[in-house]
C-alpha positions in Angstrom: -262.9 262.4 249.4 -259.7 262.3 251.4 -258.7 265.7 251.0 -262.3 266.7 252.6 -261.9 264.3 255.5 -258.5 266.2 256.3 -260.1 269.5 255.7 -262.7 268.7 258.2 -260.5 267.1 260.7 -258.3 270.2 260.6 -261.1 272.3 261.2 -262.4 270.2 264.2 -258.9 270.2 265.6 -258.7 273.9 265.2 -262.5 274.3 267.0 -261.7 271.8 269.5 -258.3 273.8 270.3 -260.0 277.2 270.5 -262.5 275.9 273.2 -260.0 274.4 275.3 -257.7 277.4 274.9 -254.8 275.2 273.0 -253.2 275.7 269.6 -254.2 273.6 266.9 -250.7 272.5 266.6 -250.3 271.3 270.2 -253.5 269.0 269.5 -252.2 267.8 266.3 -248.8 266.7 267.8 -250.6 265.0 270.6 -253.0 263.0 268.1 -249.6 262.3 266.1 -248.1 260.7 269.4 -251.1 258.5 270.0 -251.1 257.5 266.9 -248.0 256.8 265.6 -245.2 257.0 268.3 -242.2 256.5 265.9 -243.2 259.5 263.6 -243.8 261.7 266.4 -240.1 260.7 267.7 -238.7 261.8 264.5 -240.9 265.0 264.4 -239.4 266.0 268.2 -236.1 265.2 267.2 -236.2 267.5 264.1 -237.8 270.4 266.4 -235.0 269.8 269.0 -232.1 269.9 266.3 -233.6 272.8 264.6 -234.0 274.8 267.9 -237.9 275.0 267.6 -238.4 274.9 271.6 -242.0 276.3 271.7 -243.2 273.3 269.0 -241.9 270.7 271.1 -244.6 268.2 272.8 -242.9 268.6 276.2 -245.6 266.5 278.1 -245.2 263.5 275.9 -241.5 264.0 275.8 -241.1 263.7 279.5 -243.4 260.9 279.5 -240.9 258.8 277.2 -237.9 260.2 279.0 -239.7 258.3 281.8 -240.4 255.5 280.2 -236.8 254.6 279.1 -235.7 254.4 282.4 -238.4 252.0 283.6 -237.8 249.7 280.4 -234.2 249.5 281.5 -235.4 248.7 285.1 -237.8 246.0 283.9 -235.0 244.5 281.3 -232.4 243.9 284.7 -235.5 242.8 286.9 -236.5 240.2 284.0 -233.0 238.7 283.5 -232.6 238.6 287.4 -236.0 236.7 287.4 -234.4 234.3 284.8 -231.6 234.0 287.0 -233.0 233.2 290.1 -235.4 230.4 288.1 -232.3 228.8 286.6 -230.7 228.8 290.1 -233.5 227.3 291.8 -233.8 224.9 289.2 -229.8 223.9 289.7 -230.4 223.6 293.5 -233.7 221.7 293.4 -233.2 219.5 290.6 -229.4 218.4 290.5 -229.7 215.4 288.5 -230.9 217.2 285.7 -228.1 219.8 285.8 -226.4 220.3 282.4 -223.8 222.1 280.3 -226.6 224.5 279.0 -228.2 225.2 282.5 -224.7 226.3 283.6 -224.1 228.7 280.3 -227.6 230.0 280.9 -226.9 231.2 284.6 -223.6 232.5 283.3 -225.3 234.3 280.3 -227.8 235.9 282.6 -225.1 236.8 285.0 -223.1 238.5 282.1 -225.8 240.1 280.7 -227.0 242.2 284.0 -223.4 243.0 284.9 -223.3 244.6 281.4 -226.5 246.6 282.0 -225.4 247.6 285.5 -222.2 248.9 283.9 -223.9 250.5 281.1 -226.5 252.3 283.3 -224.8 253.3 286.5 -228.2 254.7 288.0 -229.5 251.0 287.9 -227.1 249.8 290.2 -229.4 251.5 293.0 -231.7 248.6 292.6 -229.2 245.9 294.0 -229.9 247.6 297.6 -233.7 247.6 297.3 -234.8 244.7 298.6 -238.5 245.2 297.4 -237.1 244.8 293.7 -235.3 241.5 294.7 -238.6 239.9 296.5 -240.5 240.6 293.4 -237.9 239.2 291.2 -237.9 236.4 293.5 -241.7 235.8 293.6 -241.9 235.7 289.8 -239.1 233.3 289.4 -240.9 230.9 292.3 -244.2 230.9 290.7 -242.6 230.3 287.3 -240.6 227.4 288.4 -243.3 226.1 290.4 -245.7 226.2 287.2 -242.8 224.8 284.9 -241.8 221.9 287.4 -244.3 221.2 290.0 -241.4 221.7 292.1 -243.4 221.7 296.0 -240.6 222.6 298.1 -239.0 226.3 296.7 -238.1 228.6 299.8 -240.7 231.2 300.5 -237.9 233.9 301.1 -234.9 234.3 298.5 -232.3 232.2 300.0 -229.6 233.9 298.2 -228.0 237.4 298.4 -228.0 239.6 295.3 -224.3 239.4 295.5 -224.3 235.6 295.5 -226.9 235.6 292.5 -224.5 237.8 290.6 -221.0 236.2 291.5 -219.6 233.9 288.4 -218.2 232.0 291.6 -221.7 231.0 293.1 -223.1 227.8 292.6 -225.9 226.8 295.0 -225.6 223.1 296.8 -228.1 220.9 295.9 -231.3 221.0 298.5 
């Protein structure tokens, strides 16, 4: 039963491929990418290592490479959002300040710093006002939802330099 299904699937791929002007191998590779990206990645790595350039799934390789960069940018932005959230709580809830809050703020700064040093291309984000505004908007929303704090500033009250400086601790508001 399984063998006949596989034969039927292979014939359908070949028929579709011919009609679309594609090689059956290209369609099969694309199906592997859509169904199991881990297996696909292993196949692509093998093809690269063995110099089988014509068999590579270039379109999906390009997409995956672009996704890696985007994933790293999202990671730094998420960390910045947590840092801003913690600093908002620090400045707007001084009576609740604790050692854990301080350690959380220091941890986010350390991780962001490591990410920026590890991936030098991410440092351009530090000059991107839109990126910081988006992170602040997410942080402000999260803090309002968590605490109900009504008097959070409309605009990011600190510079990126201040946010990332280990010496910066906002005053109580």
